[in-house]
C-alpha positions as CSV (number, residue, x, y, z in Angstrom):
1,M,-12.0,12.7,6.7
2,T,-8.4,14.5,8.3
3,D,-5.2,14.3,5.7
4,L,-3.4,12.3,8.6
5,Q,-6.0,10.3,8.4
6,S,-5.8,9.8,4.8
7,L,-1.7,9.2,4.6
8,I,-2.0,6.8,7.6
9,G,-4.1,4.5,5.5
10,T,-2.6,5.2,2.4
11,K,0.9,4.0,4.1
12,I,-1.1,0.8,5.8
13,R,-2.3,-0.1,2.7
14,L,1.4,0.5,0.7
15,L,3.0,-1.7,3.3
16,R,0.4,-4.6,3.5
17,R,0.6,-4.9,-0.1
18,A,4.5,-4.7,0.0
19,K,4.1,-7.6,2.2
20,N,1.8,-9.6,-0.2
21,M,-1.1,-9.4,2.3
22,T,-4.7,-9.0,2.1
23,Q,-6.8,-7.3,4.7
24,H,-8.2,-10.4,5.5
25,E,-4.8,-11.8,6.7
26,L,-3.4,-8.2,8.5
27,A,-7.1,-8.1,10.6
28,E,-6.1,-11.7,11.6
29,K,-2.5,-11.1,12.4
30,A,-3.8,-6.9,14.4
31,G,-6.8,-8.3,15.6
32,L,-9.0,-6.5,14.3
33,I,-12.3,-7.5,11.5
34,D,-11.5,-6.8,7.9
35,S,-13.9,-4.0,7.3
36,Y,-12.3,-2.2,9.3
37,V,-9.1,-2.5,8.0
38,G,-10.2,-1.5,4.9
39,G,-12.2,1.8,6.7
40,V,-8.5,2.6,8.1
41,E,-6.7,2.5,4.5
42,R,-9.5,4.9,2.9
43,G,-9.0,7.0,6.0
44,E,-12.4,6.8,6.7
45,R,-11.6,5.5,10.9
46,N,-10.2,7.6,13.8
47,I,-7.8,5.4,15.1
48,S,-6.6,5.1,18.5
49,L,-2.5,4.8,19.1
50,K,-3.7,1.3,20.2
51,T,-5.4,0.2,16.6
52,L,-2.2,1.8,15.5
53,E,-0.1,-0.4,17.2
54,K,-1.7,-3.4,16.6
55,I,-2.2,-2.8,12.7
56,M,2.0,-2.0,12.7
57,H,2.3,-5.8,14.8
58,G,-0.3,-7.5,12.5
59,L,2.6,-5.8,9.5
60,E,5.8,-6.3,11.7
61,A,6.0,-2.9,10.8
62,S,8.3,0.1,13.2
63,P,6.7,3.2,14.3
64,S,8.9,4.9,11.7
65,D,7.9,2.2,8.9
66,L,4.8,3.0,9.3
67,L,4.8,7.1,10.2
68,T,7.4,8.1,7.5
69,L,4.6,9.7,4.9
70,A,5.2,10.5,1.2
71,S,6.9,14.0,1.1
72,N,3.5,15.1,-1.3
73,D,0.8,13.6,-3.8
74,Q,3.4,12.9,-6.7
75,D,5.4,10.2,-4.4
76,E,2.1,8.7,-2.7
77,S,0.6,8.1,-6.3
78,R,3.8,6.8,-7.3
79,Q,4.4,4.6,-4.3
80,E,0.4,2.9,-5.2
81,L,1.4,2.6,-8.9
82,I,4.3,0.4,-7.9
83,S,2.7,-1.3,-5.1
84,K,-0.4,-2.2,-8.3
85,F,2.2,-3.3,-10.4
86,I,3.9,-6.0,-8.1
87,T,0.8,-7.0,-6.9
88,G,-0.3,-7.5,-10.6
89,T,2.3,-9.0,-11.8
90,S,3.0,-11.8,-9.1
91,T,1.6,-14.5,-11.1
92,L,2.7,-13.7,-14.3
93,T,5.8,-16.0,-16.2
94,K,9.2,-14.0,-16.9
95,E,8.0,-14.1,-21.0
96,Q,5.1,-11.9,-19.7
97,I,6.9,-10.0,-17.4
98,E,9.0,-8.6,-20.2
99,S,6.3,-7.8,-22.4
100,V,4.5,-5.9,-19.9
101,N,8.3,-3.9,-19.2
102,R,8.3,-3.5,-23.2
103,I,4.9,-1.9,-23.0
104,I,5.4,0.5,-20.3
105,T,8.8,1.2,-21.8
106,E,7.1,2.2,-25.2
107,V,4.7,4.4,-23.1
108,L,7.2,6.0,-20.9
109,N,9.5,7.2,-24.6
110,T,6.6,8.7,-25.7
111,Y,5.6,10.8,-23.3
112,N,9.5,11.8,-22.8
113,K,10.0,13.2,-26.4
């Protein structure tokens, strides 16, 4: 696995999650199979430009959306965490989200002291 493969895979996962799509949904839109999309996202697949084009079409993303990579590992980790947070809170009520926000604020205040 090359660094570029891993970065592209991570970017695909971030874009897919930002659009609240499952791997299955992306695979259907791109004309691929689920396990293949999973392998691409994990950086296990050395994909062709044609496949990359199919994935961009499935994500309704431009080449610049897909090829604009995080500037460093910290930014990539932050983007991944934000994506997980958005996905994880999408079914919560307003009150539950406010509780989660209070907890996160307390944790951040602890680290910032």
